[in-house]
KEBALUM-294574 format. One record per residue: residue number from 0; residue in one letter; chain; x, y, z of N, C-alpha, C in turn. Coordinates in nm, 2 decimals, padded with zeros to 4 digits. Atoms other than C-alpha are relative to their C-alpha. Example, Ala and Ser with C-alpha at 12.3 -4.5 7.8 and 13.67 -1.06 7.14 Angstrom:
KEBALUM-294574
(rec 0,a,A,(00.09,-00.12,00.00),(01.23,-00.45,00.78),(00.09,00.12,00.00))
(rec 1,s,A,(-00.09,-00.11,00.00),(01.37,-00.11,00.71),(-00.08,00.11,00.08))
end
This chain:
KEBALUM-294574
(rec 0,m,A,(00.05,-00.01,-00.12),(02.85,-02.31,-00.52),(00.06,-00.03,00.11))
(rec 1,q,A,(-00.10,00.00,-00.13),(03.13,-02.42,-00.28),(00.04,00.15,00.01))
(rec 2,n,A,(-00.03,-00.15,-00.01),(03.24,-02.05,-00.33),(-00.11,00.08,00.10))
(rec 3,f,A,(00.11,-00.05,-00.08),(02.91,-01.95,-00.19),(00.00,00.00,00.16))
(rec 4,f,A,(-00.01,00.05,-00.12),(02.93,-02.14,00.12),(00.13,00.05,00.08))
(rec 5,k,A,(-00.13,-00.06,-00.08),(03.30,-02.03,00.21),(00.00,00.13,00.00))
(rec 6,k,A,(00.00,-00.13,00.00),(03.21,-01.68,00.12),(-00.08,00.05,00.14))
(rec 7,w,A,(00.08,-00.04,-00.07),(02.92,-01.67,00.36),(-00.01,-00.08,00.13))
(rec 8,f,A,(-00.06,00.08,-00.11),(03.01,-01.94,00.63),(00.14,-00.01,00.05))
(rec 9,g,A,(-00.15,-00.02,-00.02),(03.39,-01.92,00.61),(00.05,-00.14,-00.03))
(rec 10,e,A,(-00.05,00.12,-00.01),(03.40,-02.29,00.55),(-00.07,-00.07,-00.14))
(rec 11,e,A,(00.10,00.10,00.10),(03.31,-02.56,00.28),(-00.10,-00.07,00.07))
(rec 12,p,A,(00.08,00.08,-00.05),(03.01,-02.74,00.34),(00.04,-00.16,00.04))
(rec 13,k,A,(-00.03,00.15,-00.01),(03.04,-03.07,00.53),(-00.07,-00.12,-00.03))
(rec 14,v,A,(00.08,00.09,00.04),(02.75,-03.24,00.38),(-00.02,00.03,-00.16))
(rec 15,e,A,(00.04,-00.02,00.15),(02.63,-03.31,00.02),(-00.10,00.11,-00.01))
(rec 16,v,A,(00.12,-00.10,00.00),(02.42,-03.00,-00.07),(-00.06,-00.01,-00.14))
(rec 17,d,A,(00.07,00.02,00.12),(02.19,-03.02,-00.37),(00.00,00.14,-00.06))
(rec 18,e,A,(-00.02,-00.16,00.05),(02.32,-02.71,-00.58),(-00.13,00.06,-00.08))
(rec 19,t,A,(00.14,-00.04,00.07),(01.99,-02.68,-00.76),(-00.08,00.10,00.10))
(rec 20,a,A,(00.11,-00.05,-00.11),(01.78,-02.62,-00.45),(00.08,00.14,00.08))
(rec 21,v,A,(-00.08,-00.11,-00.07),(02.06,-02.38,-00.29),(-00.01,00.14,-00.12))
(rec 22,q,A,(00.01,-00.10,00.11),(02.09,-02.17,-00.63),(-00.14,00.04,00.01))
(rec 23,t,A,(00.15,-00.07,-00.01),(01.72,-02.14,-00.62),(-00.04,00.09,00.12))
(rec 24,a,A,(00.00,-00.08,-00.13),(01.72,-02.02,-00.26),(00.04,00.12,-00.01))
(rec 25,v,A,(-00.08,-00.12,00.02),(01.99,-01.77,-00.35),(-00.08,00.09,-00.09))
(rec 26,d,A,(00.06,-00.07,00.10),(01.80,-01.64,-00.66),(-00.13,00.03,00.06))
(rec 27,v,A,(00.11,-00.06,-00.06),(01.47,-01.60,-00.45),(00.05,00.12,00.10))
(rec 28,a,A,(-00.03,-00.09,-00.10),(01.66,-01.41,-00.17),(00.06,00.13,-00.08))
(rec 29,d,A,(-00.03,-00.11,00.07),(01.82,-01.19,-00.44),(-00.12,00.09,-00.08))
(rec 30,e,A,(00.09,-00.06,00.08),(01.49,-01.12,-00.62),(-00.06,00.12,00.09))
(rec 31,e,A,(00.07,-00.13,-00.04),(01.35,-00.77,-00.56),(-00.14,00.04,-00.04))
(rec 32,s,A,(00.11,-00.08,00.03),(01.05,-00.74,-00.73),(-00.15,-00.05,00.10))
(rec 33,g,A,(00.09,00.01,-00.11),(00.84,-00.87,-00.44),(00.01,00.09,00.10))
(rec 34,a,A,(-00.05,-00.15,-00.07),(00.99,-00.58,-00.23),(-00.09,00.08,-00.09))
(rec 35,t,A,(00.08,-00.08,00.10),(00.87,-00.38,-00.53),(-00.15,00.01,00.03))
(rec 36,a,A,(00.13,00.03,00.01),(00.54,-00.50,-00.54),(-00.07,00.07,00.17))
(rec 37,i,A,(00.07,-00.03,-00.15),(00.48,-00.44,-00.14),(00.02,00.16,00.00))
(rec 38,e,A,(00.02,-00.16,-00.02),(00.61,-00.08,-00.17),(-00.10,00.04,-00.06))
(rec 39,y,A,(00.10,-00.04,00.09),(00.38,-00.02,-00.45),(-00.15,-00.04,00.08))
(rec 40,g,A,(00.11,00.03,-00.04),(00.12,-00.16,-00.25),(-00.03,00.11,00.12))
(rec 41,l,A,(00.02,-00.10,-00.10),(00.19,00.07,00.06),(-00.01,00.11,-00.04))
(rec 42,i,A,(00.03,-00.14,00.06),(00.20,00.36,-00.15),(-00.15,00.01,-00.04))
(rec 43,a,A,(00.13,-00.01,00.05),(-00.15,00.27,-00.30),(-00.10,00.01,00.13))
(rec 44,a,A,(00.07,-00.03,-00.12),(-00.28,00.23,00.06),(00.02,00.14,00.06))
(rec 45,l,A,(-00.01,-00.14,-00.05),(-00.14,00.57,00.17),(-00.07,00.09,-00.07))
(rec 46,i,A,(00.07,-00.10,00.10),(-00.29,00.73,-00.13),(-00.16,-00.03,00.03))
(rec 47,a,A,(00.15,00.02,-00.01),(-00.64,00.56,-00.06),(-00.03,00.05,00.15))
(rec 48,v,A,(00.05,-00.05,-00.13),(-00.63,00.68,00.30),(00.01,00.15,-00.01))
(rec 49,a,A,(00.01,-00.14,00.02),(-00.57,01.02,00.18),(-00.11,00.04,-00.09))
(rec 50,v,A,(00.12,-00.06,00.05),(-00.84,01.03,-00.04),(-00.13,-00.02,00.08))
(rec 51,i,A,(00.13,00.01,-00.08),(-01.09,00.88,00.19),(00.00,00.11,00.12))
(rec 52,t,A,(00.00,-00.11,-00.12),(-00.99,01.14,00.46),(-00.04,00.14,-00.09))
(rec 53,g,A,(00.03,-00.14,00.08),(-01.03,01.43,00.18),(-00.17,-00.02,-00.03))
(rec 54,a,A,(00.15,00.02,00.02),(-01.36,01.28,00.07),(-00.11,00.00,00.13))
(rec 55,n,A,(00.07,-00.04,-00.12),(-01.50,01.28,00.42),(-00.01,00.15,00.05))
(rec 56,a,A,(00.01,-00.16,-00.05),(-01.42,01.65,00.50),(-00.07,00.05,-00.11))
(rec 57,l,A,(00.06,-00.07,00.07),(-01.54,01.74,00.17),(-00.16,-00.04,00.00))
(rec 58,g,A,(00.14,00.06,-00.01),(-01.87,01.53,00.21),(-00.07,00.07,00.12))
(rec 59,s,A,(00.07,-00.06,-00.11),(-01.93,01.69,00.53),(-00.02,00.17,-00.03))
(rec 60,n,A,(00.03,-00.13,00.05),(-01.88,02.04,00.40),(-00.11,00.03,-00.08))
(rec 61,l,A,(00.12,-00.02,00.15),(-02.11,01.97,00.09),(-00.14,-00.01,00.11))
(rec 62,g,A,(00.13,00.03,-00.07),(-02.38,01.82,00.36),(-00.03,00.14,00.08))
(rec 63,t,A,(00.04,-00.10,-00.06),(-02.37,02.14,00.56),(-00.03,00.11,-00.07))
(rec 64,t,A,(00.03,-00.11,00.11),(-02.37,02.37,00.22),(-00.15,-00.03,-00.04))
(rec 65,f,A,(00.14,00.04,00.04),(-02.69,02.17,00.11),(-00.12,00.01,00.10))
(rec 66,n,A,(00.11,00.00,-00.09),(-02.87,02.18,00.45),(00.00,00.15,00.00))
(rec 67,k,A,(00.02,-00.16,-00.02),(-02.80,02.58,00.44),(-00.11,00.04,-00.10))
(rec 68,i,A,(00.09,-00.03,00.10),(-02.96,02.60,00.11),(-00.15,-00.05,00.02))
(rec 69,s,A,(00.13,00.07,-00.03),(-03.24,02.36,00.19),(-00.08,00.12,00.09))
(rec 70,t,A,(00.06,-00.09,-00.10),(-03.31,02.58,00.51),(-00.05,00.14,-00.08))
(rec 71,q,A,(00.04,-00.13,00.06),(-03.32,02.91,00.28),(-00.09,-00.02,-00.09))
(rec 72,m,A,(00.12,00.02,00.10),(-03.54,02.77,00.02),(-00.13,-00.03,00.07))
(rec 73,e,A,(00.10,00.02,-00.07),(-03.78,02.65,00.28),(-00.07,00.14,00.05))
(rec 74,t,A,(00.05,-00.14,-00.08),(-03.79,03.01,00.46),(-00.05,00.08,-00.13))
(rec 75,a,A,(00.08,-00.07,00.12),(-03.85,03.17,00.10),(-00.11,-00.07,-00.04))
(rec 76,q,A,(00.14,00.04,00.05),(-04.11,02.95,00.00),(-00.11,00.03,00.12))
(rec 77,k,A,(00.11,-00.03,-00.09),(-04.29,03.02,00.34),(-00.03,00.16,-00.01))
(rec 78,t,A,(00.03,-00.16,00.00),(-04.24,03.40,00.29),(-00.08,00.02,-00.13))
(rec 79,v,A,(00.08,-00.05,00.13),(-04.37,03.40,-00.08),(-00.14,-00.07,00.02))
(rec 80,g,A,(00.13,00.09,00.01),(-04.65,03.12,-00.03),(-00.09,-00.01,00.08))
end
């Protein structure tokens, strides 16, 4: 652990250091699974936004189509009956 301090701070630590706590902090800093989880979360959010945008556009077009069909059916019913 002394080498860690010398490498990063250029000198030996001047106080007694709990090496287990420092090693745990180093291990946490080196851990990349949290970053990977965040990246996957951002990708999922981006996909969700794309799906919602597409669904809104499709829903609007479907609504217009069904309204046209309804109007044509009402017109046809009035004509026939």
